[in-house]
C-alpha positions as CSV (number, residue, x, y, z in Angstrom):
1,M,-30.6,-63.5,-32.9
2,A,-31.1,-65.1,-29.6
3,A,-27.3,-65.6,-29.3
4,L,-26.8,-61.9,-29.9
5,A,-29.2,-61.0,-27.1
6,V,-27.5,-63.4,-24.7
7,A,-24.1,-61.9,-25.6
8,G,-25.4,-58.4,-25.0
9,A,-26.9,-59.4,-21.7
10,I,-23.6,-61.0,-20.6
11,Y,-21.7,-57.8,-21.5
12,G,-24.2,-55.6,-19.7
13,Y,-24.0,-57.7,-16.6
14,R,-20.2,-57.6,-16.6
15,S,-20.2,-53.8,-17.1
16,W,-22.7,-53.4,-14.2
17,S,-20.7,-55.8,-12.0
18,F,-17.4,-53.9,-12.8
19,G,-19.0,-50.6,-12.0
20,Q,-20.0,-51.9,-8.6
21,T,-16.4,-52.6,-7.6
22,H,-14.5,-50.0,-9.6
23,A,-14.5,-46.2,-10.2
24,A,-12.9,-45.0,-13.4
25,T,-12.3,-41.6,-15.1
26,D,-10.3,-40.2,-18.0
27,D,-10.2,-36.7,-16.4
28,A,-6.7,-37.3,-14.9
29,Q,-3.2,-36.0,-15.4
30,V,0.3,-36.6,-14.0
31,A,1.3,-34.0,-11.5
32,S,4.3,-33.0,-9.4
33,R,5.6,-30.1,-7.2
34,I,7.4,-27.8,-9.6
35,A,10.1,-25.8,-7.9
36,A,10.4,-22.1,-9.1
37,V,14.0,-20.8,-9.2
38,A,14.2,-17.0,-8.4
39,P,17.0,-14.8,-7.1
40,K,16.9,-13.4,-3.5
41,V,18.8,-10.2,-4.6
42,A,18.3,-7.8,-7.5
43,G,20.9,-7.3,-10.2
44,T,22.1,-8.2,-13.7
45,V,22.3,-11.9,-14.8
46,R,26.0,-12.5,-15.6
47,E,26.0,-16.3,-16.1
48,V,23.3,-18.9,-17.0
49,L,24.8,-22.4,-16.7
50,V,21.9,-24.6,-17.7
51,E,19.5,-25.1,-20.6
52,D,15.9,-26.2,-20.8
53,N,15.3,-30.0,-20.2
54,E,18.8,-30.4,-18.6
55,L,19.0,-32.7,-15.6
56,V,20.3,-30.9,-12.5
57,H,21.0,-32.0,-8.9
58,R,20.2,-30.2,-5.7
59,G,22.9,-27.7,-4.9
60,Q,24.1,-27.4,-8.5
61,L,25.0,-23.8,-9.6
62,L,22.3,-22.6,-12.1
63,A,23.0,-18.9,-12.6
64,V,25.0,-16.0,-11.3
65,I,23.9,-12.4,-10.6
66,G,26.5,-9.6,-11.0
67,P,28.3,-9.5,-7.6
68,S,30.2,-6.2,-7.9
69,S,27.8,-4.0,-5.9
70,Y,27.4,-6.7,-3.3
71,K,31.2,-7.1,-2.9
72,T,31.3,-3.3,-2.4
73,A,28.6,-3.6,0.3
74,V,30.7,-6.3,2.0
75,D,33.8,-4.1,2.0
76,Q,31.8,-1.2,3.3
77,A,30.3,-3.3,6.1
78,K,33.8,-4.6,7.0
79,A,35.1,-1.0,7.1
80,N,32.1,0.0,9.3
81,L,32.8,-2.9,11.6
82,A,36.5,-1.9,11.9
83,L,35.4,1.7,12.7
84,A,33.0,0.5,15.3
85,Q,35.6,-1.7,16.9
86,A,38.1,1.2,17.0
87,Q,35.4,3.4,18.7
88,E,34.9,0.6,21.2
89,R,38.6,0.5,22.0
90,Q,38.7,4.3,22.3
91,A,35.7,4.3,24.7
92,E,37.6,1.7,26.9
93,V,40.6,4.0,27.0
94,N,38.5,7.1,27.8
95,I,37.2,5.3,31.0
96,Q,40.7,4.8,32.3
97,L,41.8,8.3,31.4
98,T,38.8,9.9,33.1
99,N,39.6,8.0,36.4
100,Q,43.2,9.1,36.3
101,T,42.8,12.8,35.5
102,G,39.9,13.7,37.8
103,N,41.9,14.8,41.0
104,A,44.5,16.8,39.1
105,Q,41.7,18.8,37.3
106,I,40.1,19.7,40.6
107,A,43.3,21.2,42.1
108,Q,44.1,23.2,38.9
109,A,40.5,24.5,38.7
110,Q,40.5,25.8,42.3
111,G,43.7,27.9,41.6
112,G,42.2,29.3,38.5
113,V,39.1,30.6,40.3
114,G,41.1,32.7,42.8
115,Q,43.3,34.2,40.1
116,S,40.3,35.2,37.9
117,Q,38.6,37.1,40.8
118,G,41.6,39.4,41.2
119,A,41.7,40.2,37.5
120,I,38.0,41.1,37.6
121,N,38.5,43.7,40.3
122,A,41.4,45.4,38.5
123,S,39.4,45.6,35.2
124,L,36.4,47.2,37.0
125,A,38.5,50.1,38.2
126,E,39.8,50.7,34.7
127,V,36.3,50.9,33.4
128,G,35.4,53.7,35.8
129,R,38.2,55.9,34.6
130,A,37.4,55.4,31.0
131,Q,33.7,56.2,31.5
132,A,34.6,59.6,33.0
133,A,36.6,60.5,29.9
134,V,33.7,59.6,27.7
135,A,31.4,62.0,29.6
136,A,33.7,64.9,29.0
137,A,34.1,64.1,25.3
138,R,30.3,63.9,24.8
139,A,29.8,67.4,26.3
140,Q,32.2,68.8,23.7
141,A,30.3,67.0,20.9
142,S,26.9,68.4,21.9
143,G,27.7,71.9,20.8
144,A,29.0,70.7,17.4
145,E,25.9,68.6,16.9
146,A,23.6,71.7,17.4
147,N,25.5,73.7,14.8
148,I,25.2,70.8,12.3
149,K,21.4,70.7,12.8
150,G,21.1,74.4,12.0
151,A,23.2,74.1,8.8
152,Q,21.4,71.0,7.7
153,A,18.0,72.8,8.1
154,A,19.3,75.5,5.7
155,Y,20.6,72.9,3.4
156,R,17.3,71.1,3.2
157,A,15.5,74.4,2.5
158,A,17.9,75.1,-0.4
159,V,17.4,71.6,-1.7
160,A,13.6,72.0,-1.6
161,N,13.9,75.3,-3.5
162,V,16.0,73.5,-6.2
163,A,13.3,70.8,-6.5
164,R,10.6,73.4,-6.9
165,S,12.6,75.2,-9.5
166,R,13.2,72.0,-11.4
167,D,9.5,71.2,-11.2
168,A,8.9,74.6,-12.8
169,V,11.4,73.8,-15.6
170,R,9.7,70.5,-16.2
171,E,6.2,72.1,-16.2
172,A,7.4,74.8,-18.7
173,Q,9.0,72.1,-20.9
174,A,5.8,70.1,-20.9
175,L,3.8,73.2,-21.9
176,A,6.4,73.9,-24.6
177,A,6.0,70.3,-25.9
178,N,2.2,70.8,-26.0
179,A,2.7,74.0,-27.9
180,R,5.1,72.3,-30.3
181,A,2.5,69.6,-30.9
182,G,-0.1,72.3,-31.5
183,V,2.2,73.9,-34.1
184,E,2.7,70.6,-35.9
185,A,-1.0,69.9,-35.9
186,A,-1.8,73.4,-37.2
187,E,0.7,73.0,-40.0
188,A,-0.7,69.6,-40.9
189,N,-4.2,71.3,-41.1
190,V,-2.8,74.0,-43.4
191,T,-1.3,71.3,-45.7
192,A,-4.7,69.5,-45.8
193,A,-6.6,72.8,-46.4
194,R,-4.3,73.8,-49.2
195,A,-4.9,70.5,-50.9
196,T,-8.6,70.8,-50.5
197,E,-8.5,74.4,-51.8
198,E,-6.5,73.3,-54.9
199,R,-9.1,70.6,-55.7
200,A,-11.9,73.1,-55.3
201,R,-10.2,75.6,-57.5
202,S,-9.6,73.0,-60.2
203,D,-13.2,71.8,-60.0
204,A,-14.5,75.4,-60.2
205,Q,-12.5,76.1,-63.4
206,R,-13.5,72.8,-65.0
207,Y,-17.2,73.3,-64.3
208,Q,-16.9,76.9,-65.6
209,T,-15.5,75.5,-68.9
210,L,-18.3,72.9,-69.0
211,L,-20.9,75.7,-68.4
212,S,-19.5,77.7,-71.3
213,Q,-19.9,74.5,-73.4
214,G,-23.4,74.0,-72.2
215,V,-22.6,70.6,-70.6
216,V,-23.6,71.5,-67.0
217,S,-26.1,73.9,-65.5
218,A,-25.2,77.3,-64.1
219,Q,-26.3,76.1,-60.7
220,T,-23.7,73.3,-60.8
221,A,-21.0,75.7,-61.8
222,E,-22.0,78.1,-59.0
223,Q,-21.9,75.3,-56.4
224,A,-18.3,74.5,-57.5
225,Q,-17.4,78.2,-57.1
226,A,-19.0,78.2,-53.6
227,A,-17.0,75.1,-52.6
228,Y,-13.8,76.8,-53.8
229,R,-14.5,79.9,-51.7
230,V,-15.2,77.8,-48.6
231,A,-11.9,75.9,-49.1
232,T,-10.1,79.2,-49.4
233,A,-11.6,80.4,-46.2
234,Q,-10.6,77.2,-44.4
235,R,-7.1,77.4,-45.7
236,E,-6.8,81.0,-44.4
237,A,-8.2,80.0,-41.0
238,A,-5.7,77.1,-40.8
239,E,-2.8,79.5,-41.6
240,E,-4.0,81.8,-38.8
241,N,-4.0,78.9,-36.4
242,V,-0.4,78.2,-37.3
243,R,0.7,81.8,-36.5
244,S,-1.2,81.6,-33.2
245,A,0.4,78.3,-32.2
246,R,3.9,79.5,-33.1
247,A,3.4,82.6,-30.9
248,T,2.3,80.3,-28.0
249,L,5.4,78.1,-28.5
250,Q,7.7,81.2,-28.3
251,Q,6.1,82.1,-25.0
252,R,6.5,78.6,-23.6
253,Q,10.2,78.5,-24.6
254,A,10.8,81.9,-22.9
255,A,9.2,80.5,-19.8
256,I,11.7,77.6,-19.9
257,G,14.6,80.0,-19.8
258,T,13.2,81.9,-16.8
259,A,12.6,78.6,-14.9
260,Q,16.2,77.4,-15.7
261,S,17.6,80.7,-14.3
262,G,15.6,79.9,-11.1
263,V,17.2,76.5,-10.9
264,A,20.7,77.9,-11.2
265,A,20.0,80.4,-8.4
266,A,18.6,77.6,-6.1
267,Q,21.6,75.4,-6.8
268,A,23.9,78.2,-5.7
269,Q,22.1,78.4,-2.4
270,V,22.5,74.6,-2.0
271,T,26.2,74.8,-2.6
272,Q,26.5,77.5,0.0
273,A,24.4,75.6,2.5
274,S,26.4,72.4,1.8
275,A,29.7,74.2,2.5
276,Q,28.3,75.4,5.9
277,V,27.2,71.8,6.8
278,Q,30.6,70.4,5.8
279,A,32.4,73.0,8.0
280,N,30.2,72.1,11.0
281,R,30.7,68.4,10.4
282,V,34.5,68.8,10.5
283,A,34.0,70.3,13.9
284,A,31.7,67.4,14.9
285,V,34.1,64.8,13.6
286,A,36.8,66.2,15.8
287,A,34.5,66.0,18.8
288,G,33.4,62.5,17.7
289,E,37.0,61.4,17.5
290,N,37.5,62.4,21.1
291,I,34.3,60.4,22.0
292,R,35.5,57.4,20.0
293,Q,38.9,57.4,21.7
294,A,37.3,57.7,25.1
295,S,34.7,55.0,24.2
296,A,37.5,52.8,22.9
297,G,39.1,53.1,26.3
298,V,35.8,52.1,27.9
299,L,35.5,49.1,25.5
300,T,39.0,48.0,26.2
301,A,38.4,48.2,29.9
302,Q,35.0,46.4,29.6
303,S,36.7,43.8,27.4
304,G,39.2,43.2,30.2
305,V,36.3,42.7,32.6
306,T,34.6,40.4,30.2
307,Q,37.7,38.4,29.6
308,A,38.3,38.2,33.4
309,Q,34.7,37.1,34.0
310,A,35.0,34.5,31.2
311,K,38.1,33.1,32.7
312,A,36.4,33.1,36.1
313,R,33.4,31.2,34.6
314,Q,35.7,28.9,32.8
315,A,37.6,28.2,36.0
316,V,34.3,27.6,37.9
317,G,33.1,25.4,35.1
318,S,36.4,23.5,35.2
319,L,36.0,23.1,38.9
320,Q,32.5,21.9,38.5
321,Q,33.5,19.5,35.8
322,A,36.4,18.2,37.8
323,N,33.9,17.6,40.7
324,T,31.8,15.5,38.4
325,A,34.5,13.1,37.6
326,G,32.2,10.3,38.8
327,T,29.6,11.4,36.3
328,Q,32.1,11.6,33.6
329,V,33.2,8.0,34.3
330,E,29.5,6.9,34.1
331,I,29.1,8.8,30.8
332,S,32.2,7.1,29.5
333,R,30.7,3.7,30.4
334,V,27.5,4.6,28.6
335,A,29.6,5.6,25.6
336,L,31.4,2.2,25.8
337,E,28.0,0.4,25.8
338,Q,26.9,2.5,22.8
339,A,30.2,1.6,21.0
340,R,29.7,-2.1,21.7
341,A,26.1,-1.8,20.4
342,R,27.5,-0.3,17.2
343,V,29.9,-3.1,16.9
344,S,27.1,-5.6,17.2
345,Q,25.1,-3.6,14.6
346,A,28.1,-3.5,12.2
347,K,28.6,-7.3,12.6
348,A,24.9,-7.9,11.7
349,A,25.2,-5.6,8.7
350,L,28.4,-7.5,7.6
351,A,26.6,-10.8,8.0
352,D,23.7,-9.4,5.9
353,A,26.0,-8.1,3.2
354,V,27.9,-11.5,3.1
355,R,24.6,-13.3,2.8
356,N,23.5,-11.1,-0.1
357,L,26.8,-11.7,-1.8
358,G,26.3,-15.4,-1.5
359,D,22.8,-15.1,-2.8
360,T,24.2,-13.8,-6.1
361,K,24.9,-17.5,-6.9
362,I,21.6,-19.3,-7.5
363,Y,21.6,-23.1,-6.8
364,A,19.1,-25.9,-7.7
365,P,16.7,-26.4,-4.7
366,I,15.9,-30.0,-5.8
367,D,16.9,-32.8,-8.2
368,G,15.1,-32.6,-11.5
369,R,15.0,-31.2,-15.0
370,V,15.1,-27.5,-16.0
371,S,11.9,-26.2,-17.6
372,H,10.7,-22.8,-18.8
373,R,14.1,-21.2,-18.5
374,T,13.5,-17.4,-19.0
375,A,16.9,-16.1,-17.7
376,T,19.1,-14.5,-20.2
377,L,22.6,-12.9,-20.0
378,G,22.4,-9.2,-19.2
379,Q,18.8,-9.4,-18.0
380,Q,18.0,-7.0,-15.1
381,V,16.1,-8.9,-12.5
382,Q,14.5,-8.1,-9.1
383,S,14.3,-10.2,-6.0
384,G,11.7,-12.9,-6.7
385,T,11.8,-12.7,-10.5
386,A,11.2,-16.3,-11.9
387,L,14.3,-17.4,-13.9
388,M,13.4,-21.0,-14.5
389,Q,11.5,-24.0,-13.1
390,I,12.7,-27.5,-12.0
391,V,10.5,-30.5,-12.4
392,P,11.4,-33.5,-10.2
393,E,11.7,-36.8,-12.0
394,R,10.9,-39.1,-9.1
395,E,8.2,-37.3,-7.1
396,L,5.2,-37.8,-9.4
397,W,1.6,-38.7,-8.8
398,V,-1.8,-38.6,-10.6
399,V,-4.6,-36.1,-9.9
400,A,-7.8,-37.8,-11.0
401,N,-11.1,-35.9,-11.0
402,F,-13.9,-38.3,-10.2
403,K,-17.6,-37.6,-10.2
404,E,-19.1,-37.2,-6.8
405,T,-21.5,-40.0,-7.6
406,Q,-18.5,-42.4,-8.0
407,L,-17.0,-41.7,-4.5
408,K,-19.4,-43.8,-2.3
409,N,-16.9,-46.6,-1.8
410,V,-13.6,-44.8,-2.5
411,R,-11.1,-45.0,0.4
412,V,-7.5,-44.0,1.0
413,G,-5.2,-47.0,0.3
414,Q,-7.3,-48.7,-2.3
415,P,-5.4,-50.0,-5.3
416,A,-5.6,-48.2,-8.6
417,E,-4.6,-48.8,-12.2
418,I,-3.3,-45.9,-14.4
419,E,-3.3,-46.2,-18.1
420,V,-1.0,-43.5,-19.7
421,D,-2.1,-42.3,-23.1
422,A,1.6,-41.9,-24.2
423,F,2.4,-45.5,-23.3
424,G,-0.3,-47.0,-25.6
425,G,-2.5,-48.2,-22.7
426,E,0.2,-50.0,-20.8
427,P,-1.1,-49.9,-17.2
428,L,0.8,-48.7,-14.1
429,K,0.0,-49.6,-10.6
430,G,-0.8,-47.2,-7.8
431,H,-3.0,-46.6,-4.7
432,V,-5.3,-43.8,-3.4
433,E,-3.2,-41.4,-1.4
434,S,-5.7,-38.7,-0.4
435,L,-9.1,-37.1,-1.4
436,S,-9.5,-33.4,-1.8
437,P,-11.7,-31.7,0.9
438,G,-13.6,-29.7,-1.8
439,T,-14.7,-29.9,-5.5
440,G,-12.6,-28.4,-8.2
441,A,-15.2,-25.7,-8.8
442,T,-15.0,-24.6,-5.1
443,F,-11.4,-23.6,-5.5
444,A,-11.8,-21.9,-8.8
445,L,-11.1,-18.2,-9.3
446,L,-14.8,-17.5,-9.6
447,P,-16.6,-20.2,-7.6
448,P,-20.3,-20.9,-8.7
449,D,-23.1,-19.0,-6.9
450,N,-26.2,-21.1,-6.8
451,A,-28.3,-18.5,-4.8
452,T,-29.7,-16.7,-7.8
453,G,-32.9,-18.8,-8.1
454,N,-31.9,-20.3,-11.5
455,F,-30.3,-23.4,-10.1
456,T,-29.4,-26.3,-12.4
457,K,-27.9,-29.3,-10.6
458,V,-24.5,-30.3,-12.2
459,V,-22.5,-33.3,-11.0
460,Q,-19.3,-32.0,-9.4
461,R,-15.9,-33.6,-9.6
462,I,-13.6,-34.3,-6.7
463,P,-9.8,-34.4,-7.2
464,I,-8.2,-37.6,-5.9
465,R,-4.4,-38.0,-5.5
466,I,-3.1,-41.4,-6.6
467,A,0.4,-42.4,-5.8
468,F,2.5,-44.6,-8.1
469,D,3.7,-47.9,-6.6
470,P,7.5,-47.9,-6.7
471,G,9.7,-50.2,-8.7
472,Q,7.8,-50.0,-12.0
473,P,9.9,-49.9,-15.1
474,R,8.2,-47.0,-17.0
475,L,7.9,-44.5,-14.1
476,E,11.0,-42.7,-15.3
477,D,9.3,-42.0,-18.7
478,L,6.4,-40.0,-17.1
479,A,6.2,-36.3,-17.7
480,V,4.1,-33.7,-15.7
481,G,0.8,-33.0,-17.4
482,M,0.4,-36.3,-19.3
483,S,-3.2,-37.5,-19.7
484,V,-4.1,-40.8,-18.1
485,N,-7.1,-43.0,-17.4
486,A,-7.4,-43.9,-13.7
487,T,-9.4,-46.8,-12.3
488,I,-9.8,-47.4,-8.5
489,E,-10.8,-50.8,-7.2
490,T,-13.5,-50.1,-4.5
491,S,-14.4,-53.6,-3.5
492,N,-12.7,-53.1,-0.2
493,A,-14.6,-50.0,1.2
494,K,-13.4,-50.3,4.8
495,G,-11.5,-47.5,6.5
496,G,-11.7,-43.7,6.4
497,R,-11.2,-41.2,3.7
């Protein structure tokens, strides 16, 4: 029993002594910088040249985006550049041409100004003669216009009379329609009254028979007879209404004939007035033709003036333009600068199109193994769409999360021992490379808020990066995410963190 106590004391002392010079945790994993592979241009995936877990090297072709549209863009950019360069050459030629033709244009324009002024004077004289002829023709037309107005007034009166007569016809037709409807209603009433009379007659005879048989009282039989007499009177009244309605309809139809005769007479007046208007218009047309001929002469003369003035303005403009040859040269120089700017712009667009075409081929950014390949043939992707990831084989380290109470003597550079679960506890050597500036919880998506008043102190963990010492045989067997146990030797606590 005493030996067991001694053994426990020795184990406890050794554990305490180890804890004073070491910090250990099993909350640790192998980590690395995983490179995401994504296209810089949008399009359809035409080729995928690697598979998951395949070893690739930096610069190796991984996938190809369909390049047809980008080749077209390059061709278009080349065409635009050629056009811009042609415009640049044309602008250079224009400067030379403007310098050479300036003096010749000035002399030609001065001669045109003098010639145009003489043509203006001759055309103005012709305008005066044509205007006198127009005045005479208008005097002749005034009398014809007065006659037309009188005939038109008579025509309008006749047309108004026709309208009134037609209104009378429509009114008579409307009254006749009402009378016809009255006849139809009266005839319908007669039909109904006859049916009622027939029922009353039948009832009276039946009740009379029943009375003789002693089935009904004399009063009931008398009531049936009275109802029959009333129905007979109603039928006679309805027949009288039919005769009265038919007489009214005949009167209305006669009124229609009278109104239609009035329309015919009014239309005859319209025809006569229209003929008079037409005769006066023929006279006015003849007078108007004289005016048009004279006016055409005025227009022709004025057109000559306008043309002469236009030529004069054109000649003056040509002279002014010729006098601004220096300005034209400056404008041509500005046009040349603009053409050169368009050439630069087209070159930049071509370079951009060529770069986009090159970006249809996707290369490995680093050495490593392909992982999480999602790219498939025919897939439509956008710029930045993740196609796969590459995990480096050599650039690996350990991220170990130590309790904050373990960090008193932890320093950068201290040696560390890493036991990989997958290797059955076989240790690897390393050293502390850096300490995180914050706890893991601080950088969480929802960091803890301890200002609520319900505070419970929890020991936090600080991520520490441990680098593997090179030259160890099993480093190449490590994989990102492997669980490890990390132990740091803290006996040498000198130096900074």
